N, C-alpha and C positions, 0 to 999 in steps of 0.2 A: 213352225205354222206361220205363217207371215201375214196372213187372215184371222184376227181374232172374230171373233161372235161375243158379243154379249149382252147380257140382261140387265133388265129396268125395276126396279121399285121392291128390289130386291136384298138395300143399302142401310143403315143407320149412321148415327152421328159416333163418329167414336174418339173418345176424346182417352187421356194419357200423356203425360206430363211429373214429373220430378222436381227433385234439390238433393243434391249430392253436395259435399262440403268432403274434400279427403286433404291429406298428407301424403309429397311421394318424392321420397329425401335424395333425387334423383334433381328436383328441381329447389330444394332448400336454400339456402343464399345466407351466408357471413354477414354479418353484424358487427360491428363496432362493441352491439353488448350480447354474442353469440350467433347462435344460431334460429333465424324465426323461421315458422311454417307459408308456407308457398298453399293461400285459401285460392280451393276450387271449387266455384256453383256451374248446375248444369241443370237451365229446367227446359220444357218441351209439352207444348202440345202438338196433337194430331185433329183434324178434323175430315170427316168421309162426306162426301158431299153427293147430294140425291136426286133427282129429275125434279123442276119441275115440273106439275101439271098433266103437258101430254108428251115435253120434252124427253130427250133417248142419253143415254152416257150417262159416268161417273168420277167422281176424281177424292181428290187427299191434295191436304194440304198439310206442312210439318211446317212448326215454326220453333226453334228452336235456341239459345241462350247461353252461349257459357266467359261465362267471368273469375277473371285469376288478378288477382293482387288488383283490383279496382274496376282494369283493361276488361269491354265486354264485346263477346263479338258476336253477333245475327245471324241469324241464317233463315229462310224462310224457302221452302221445296213445293213446287206444284204439278201436279200430275192430273192431266187430264182423260179422258180417257170415253169412246164408243159417240161423241160430237160429229156433230155435221161437219163432213168430212171439208177439207181447203173451207174453211170458213175461220174468218176472227173473230177472239171473246175476248173480256178483260175483266180483271181479277179482281175484288176485292176482297177489303177486311177490312170490319165495321164501320164502313164508309170510308177509307184509307185505300187509292189503287193502287195493287201490286206493278197494272203494266197488263199488257194483251198479249196476245200470242196468236200463229197462223197452226190450224185442225190439220193437219197430212188425212193422204189420202182415207188412210184407214178411222180419222177420228181423231188423233193422239195429237198429244203436246205437250210441253212442260215450260214450266221455270223457273230459275234458283239463281235470288237473290241473295247476296254475302256481303256485311260491313261489318268490320274490312279490309277490302280488295278491289285487289285491282283487274282484276277479271270479267268476274261479273257485275252488273247491274247494282247499286246498292238497297239496303233496304230504307222505306219509305223514315224517314227521324222518328212522323208520329205516329205510327205502328203502335197499338195499344204494348204491355211489356203481358211473356208468358200469360201470366196469369191475371191477365184483364181480357183477354180475349173472348170474344160472345161469337162474333158468325162470321162464316164466307160466302159470296159467293162470285155467280160468273154468269153473264153476260153475254146474249148474241150479239152478231154486228148490230143491230135492231135498237139494244139497248132493254131485250129481253128476258130474261133471269131466265136461265138453265136449268142450274146445278144450285145445290146451298145445301149449308152443315151447319152444324154448332161444333163449337171450345167446350170443357170441360176440364180442368186441373186438377188430378188426381196427385198425392204422393203416396209413394212404396212407403210400408210399414218400417222399417229403418232408415227413411229420408231418401233413398238408395235409387233414381229411378228405373222401372220395369223388377226392381227386387222384391215386391213386395210377389203371396201366394197370389197365380191368374189362370180361373179354369174356366171353358167353356164350351157348350157344347150342340152343334144345329144341323136342324133338317135339313137337308139338299131330297131337293123335289124336281120332279121327270117334267122340262119345260114341253114337249113334245104333246100332240093331240092323242089322247089311247097308247102312250108312255106306263111304260108298268118298272119300270127302276124306279125308287126310292136308296137314301140312304144316312150318312150324317156323316161329321164333320167334326174335333174334336180340338182345339189348343190345351195346352197347359203348362206353366213356370210353377216352379216351385222350388227355394236359393237358384243355385247355378244352373238347376237342370231344365230344360225344354222340349213340348213336344210336343210334335202336331199327327194327326192321327182318321184316315178317311176310312171308313169306307161302305159298303154298296151291296145291294141283291137285285135280281129279277135282271142281269148285263144275258148280254148273249153268252151261252159257254164257250171256251176256249177263244171269246175274242179280246185284242190286245185295248187299253183306252189309257187313255195321255193325262194324268189330274195336272188339272194349270191351278197356282193361285194367284191371286194379282195379275197376272199374264205372265205367271209363271211355270215353267214345266219345275215341279214339284217331284214326277217317276211316272213312270208308266208300270199297270200291271194290268192279268192275262185273267179272267171272268174263271174259275177253276168246272165243272164237269156241269155243276147246281145256278150255274149264273153266280154268282159271287166274289167277288174280290177287295184286299183290303190294301192299304198306305200308311204307314207307322215311319216318319221319322225322327232322331232325338238327337240333342247336341245337351252333355257328348257321347259322341255315338263311334265309332271304330268301321261296326258296320251300314249302317242307314243315319247316318250322317245329314240332320241339320242345315243344309244350305244356308250360308251367310245373308241371299239373299228375300230370305222366309226368319228373318232373326231382326228384332224381335216374336215373339206367338207376336205379343196384346195385338202388332199394328195389321196381323191380317186379315183383311178379309174377304175380295167375293176367290169362293172355289168350283171350279171347273170339273167334270169329266164329262175326256170328248172321246164320243165313239169314231168311229170309217166315217172319211167322207166332210172333218171336220164338224158335227153333230154335235148337237149339247146334250150327252143324255142324263147327265145331274149338275144340278147347280144349284146354291146358299150362297151367305154373309153373313161373316161373325161383324154383333156388334161393338166390338172391343170391353165389351163389361161381363163381367166373370158371371154364370147364373148355375153351373154346375154344383155349387154347394147350396143352395133353394130348394132340391129336389124335392116334394111330400116322400108321407112316407108309404104311397101305393109308387114312389119312383117315378113319378110325372114331375117334370116341372112346374112348379104353379107360383103366378101374380099378380097383385092386383097394386092396381093404383091409377089414375084418368087416363083418360083417351086425349094427347093431346095432336092430332094431326091424323086421318083419315085415306086412306090410300084406295084406288081400286081394287087392290089383293091384296091391303093390308089394315096395320094405323100405330101411330107412335102409342108408346109407352110410358106412362114416368111413375116408375114404384118411387118408394126412398128414399132409395140410393144408389138409382142407376135411371138410365134412358134406351128402352129398346124396343126395338121392331116385330110387331108379328104379321106373322107370314101365311095369309087364307089359301087354304089350297081345297085337293075335290077333298082332299079325308075331315074340315072340319066341320066339328058339330059342334053347337051352339043350344044354351040355355035359357029358355025365357024371352026367344030372338027367334024372328027365323032364316038373319041373315046381317051381312055390314048395314042395307040399306038401313037396319030398323036405328 
């Protein structure tokens, strides 16, 4: 599919970072006192960018620092989707301008910086360290903010990026007027194993559907006789492998089921925060916290340990209030 339709208001901030120290026998060097171990550290932070006000689109900013024997390498990757086509946009992190990009005909653009590197523009020297990053913004040619997102550094249980257990489950909603489909998507990491799983009901029996994750075609499924379908990918797995493009699973965001005619049948977004272990006794996820931001179709909720995006659908019920307006 050359043209991708993107939904808005479904993305939460994503944060993931870590620190690793290891030794590699092939990297050791001999000194007069014997062998010295090469010390490496890696730190990474990712921010998902969500629309500001009536703007549309979404994006992702990834900042990575690698240090070996006191020599540091820094990389910044920015990917933007669904913005106004053929328009120049400026990207900043904590007030430091990274550069400007021109979106293509579909509203997509990317920017890659690296230091030291002879082929790519350098990372600004004044950009804060990974663990000090706070927010990223995108402005259009008029200077108006169209996307924004926040960074939050997290470490794995053993200090290795992505090594901690991670589980997140989200609902997928049917954006079509009168649409009857519904579904879920789930990601899970435990030790060296990673899994992506999504299933849906209310589909048209025997119809085929493409499942896209962050614009990447994860797989094609066919609904059974009662309108159900499922896609499950794992790493390591020889029969249903999880592609490199979908690893690590903590970084995955937008999930879309696309039906005939490029119609979005189901959509939803991961926040990057584990939530599957927070299920209550009745099997439903329960979170408590303060509302930090309201959207037209939901709100941001800050709990004691994470930031979540809550999406309101036609099935949402309220206790004590009549709706988001209250």
